[in-house]
N, C-alpha and C positions, 0 to 999 in steps of 0.2 A: 610604200617612200620613191622618193625622187632614184633618178637613174644618179650612178656615180662621178662626181666632176673631178674629175686627175689634172682640172688647170688649175684652183682656187683663185688666187690674188698672183698666182704670175712671176715676171720676173722684175716686176717694178711694185710690192705693198703698199699700201697705203698710208702715208706718213703722217701716221695718228699723233694726238696729245693725249697722254694721262693726265689723271689733276695733279697740278703743279706741275706739269713739265715733267714726270717722271721719265729717267729713259730706260726700264723695267716696272713691270708688276710683277710679283712674282705670288703665287696662291701655294697658301699651304694646306694641305687632305689630310683626313685625320679620316684612314677608317674603321670605323669600329663596329668589327663582325660578331665580339667573340661569345659563341654561346648561341649564333643563330646557325652551325656550320651541319653538315648532314649527322643525323646520332639514332642510336638505336633504340635511343630516350626518347625521342620525337617520332618516331614512327617510320623512317627510314629504312630501307632495308640492307644498308650499310653504312659503315661508323663513315667517318671523314680521312679520307687518303692525303690530304694537303697537309705536309711537313715537312719540316726540315730534313729528316731521320726518316727515310722510307719505314715502313710500315711492314710489321714481321705478324699482324696478328688479324686472321681470318675476315673478312668483311663481315660476319655476320656477330660476330661478337665483340662485343668493347674494348676498344682502346683507349684503357688510361692512360697512357704515359701521352697517347697523343693529344688526347680530353686537357689532359694536363698543361699543358701546350699554348692552348686556347688560353686556360682558362688565365695565367699571367695574364696576357694581354690587359683583360676586363679589371684582374687584382691589381695590379704593380704597375704594366705599361703605359696603359695610360692616363693614371696620376702622374707620372715621372713627364709626358711627353707635354703632359700640360702646363705641369711646372715651366719645363724652359720657356713652351710660347708667355708664359707669366711675367718668366725674366728679363725676355726681349723684345715682350708689348707688341705678342705681332697675335695679329688676328685669323683665325681660320674657319676652313667649309671641313665639313664632318660627313661624309657617306655614314649613315648609319641605317644599318641592320632593323625595322622596329622592333623585332624580338630580343635581337641584345640590348638595345635599354629599355625594353620591358624588365629582362633580368637581371640590370643594374640601375635604376631610376635615377641614381644618383649621378652617374656621369649625364644623363640627358639634362636632369637640372642643373649641372656645371658647367654642359658644354652652354647652355640657356644665357646662366649669368656671367660666364667670359662675354657675353656679347656676339656669341661663333654663329655661324651659318651650321643649320642643317638641311642634311641632301637625302632625299627619300632613296635609300640603298639595296628594294625589296622588303618585305616581311623577313627573306632569311635567306639564305642562300637558294633561289630559286632557280632554272634555265627558264627563262622566260621566249627564247626561243623557240622550246619545244613546246608551249602553253595554245592552247586554243584564245581565240579571243577575246572571249567572254570569262576563259578566268583568267586570262592576264590584268584583265582589267579589273579586275574583284580582286586579284592580290593587293593592284597601287592602290589603288581605293581605301582597301581595310590596312596597308600602311600606313598612307597619307593618317587616319584615323586615330591607326594605334603614337607615331610619331607627337599629329599636336597633342596628342592627353598626357604623354609621359613628359612630351618635353615645355607644352607652352606653345608651341609654333609650328604652322600649316610650314614645310617644307614647299621652294618655289621652287627648286631643282629635282632631278633626277638623275642617278648612273647606278644602272643592273651592272651586279657583278660579271653577267657571262655576256656580256652584248644586249643591247635591244634585239630586239625582234624582227622584224616587216610592221608589224604593228602597234610600237611600242609611242612612237611619235606619235602618232594618230592616235591613238591613249588620250596621251597627256592632252594634246590639244581640244580633246573630244571635255574628258572632264573640269581641264579649267586650272586657274589659277598658278600655274607655273610659266617659270621668265622664262628660261634658258632649258636644256641638260645636258650636259658634259662624254654622253657615249659618243666619240673617237677621238683619237692621237691624230689627229691629217694638219695640224696647224698648230702656226705660235702666233694665230689671233682668231678672237671671235670670230665667228661667218656666219651669214642668213644659207639656209637650206629650205626646201619647199615642202610643204603641208598639209596637205587637202587646198593645191592652190594660193595660201598664204604661206610669208616669210616664218622664219623660225629658228629662233639663235640660238646657237651650237657656242657652247663655251668649252673648247678642247682640253684633255685634259692626257696626262704620260702614264704609259707604265714601261719608260723606260727608264726614265730619275724617278724612281720607285721601288724602296725599299723589296719591294718582293720577289728583285731580283737575287737575294740576299739567296733564299728558299727556292730560287727557280734555275739557278743558273747566271752567272753573266760577273757576282759580285763574291766574295771571297773576305776580305778583310775591311774594318770600316775606313783605311786609308783610302782604299777602291771607295768605297760608297761621301765620301766628305769632297772626294776629286775631284767625282761623277760632277756632281750637285755642283761646284764651284766652278770649273771649268763650261758647265751649259749656261750659268749665270754668267761668267765674263764675256764665252761668246753673243750670247742677248743684250748683256749689258753695252758693250762697243756695238755692235748692231744699232744699238739703237739714240744713237748721236742722229743718225738719220732716220731710222726707221722702226720703233720704240715695239717692243714685240710682250709677250707674256711668256710664263716660268711658271709650272707646275711640279711640285712636290709630294708623291705620295706617298702614305705612312700608313704602318699596320703597327698597334700596340703591343703583339705579338711579337714584333722585330723589332723594328727600332724600337720600341720603348727598351730594349733589354739594356744593361747597361752598357755595352762599350758600342754598339750600334747608337745610344742618345745622345754620345759623347761626339760623334760624327758629324748627328744635328746641330747638336749646340755650336761645334769650332761652324759651322758651317755662314748661320745665322749672327755669330759675331763678326765673320767675315762681309758678310752682305749688307750688316745694320753699317759697319763703315763708312759706307759708301756712301755719296748723295745721288738723291734723283731719285731713289728706291719707293716704289711703292708697295707695301706689302698689303696686303687687297683681301677679301673676301670673294669668291667667286662671284653671289650675288651680288654683291658691289661694282665688279667689272661687266658684271652684266649689263648691270643697271647704265653705269656709265657708257657702255656701245648705246645700249638701246637709246637714250637720251639724246647722244652725239654724233653718232654713226648709224642712224634708222634706217632702214633696208627701201633703196630706191625705189621709185614707183610706187 
């Protein structure tokens, strides 16, 4: 890993050009994770504690109620989100835990049928920051093989749920076949970092414009969610008259896939589609455009 970069593009961000001179690139991300969370059935020593409602169940006893909260995402939520994307003809990138797709292969097939992008999200919820380097390498390779088998796509990108380790980018570079990663939330534009002396493309993500905040705090009503997406879009769209940027929206099937929250997403997509010069793109398309038009200097 290189040293931290606290300067970035600085006072004068580059005046880049998106396809068709769009003022903003909008990336919709669906995190498909249901069935990959901590589970006593899968050999973990405790059940999953991530939930909208704190669990009173001891960690060494299955919490069937919490399990059902996750099941909603794979049974109903994912299909609702995909229907909304179909309605507004929005392409998406899917951060996929390989085990989750193995347990619901119809989802993987539908993602590929839509022409959407599969991004490697780990084999399951794993804490790579605590892994030995070779252990992490094996997990990444296992994830690639699984997703390629279930979806027909070899992922070109990577996003680790708990954040990258000091070895992740080096491993992605060594394994090969990756165009970029999204393991950063540090800019409104793609940028390059240094991996083993070579430039490496990062397409930043967002945990701010993200429905996870319903579970973690910060978002309460669907109006809050809609307004947050709208305000982010409005700011970047206005700035786009001079310096076009990109906007990421993070969704989870068990959260935004619920009926009321899905309405906030639908309202926003209708609003954004009502504007001219907006590029809704898969993240891999943004990455490829950047590499072709803004290659690393030197």
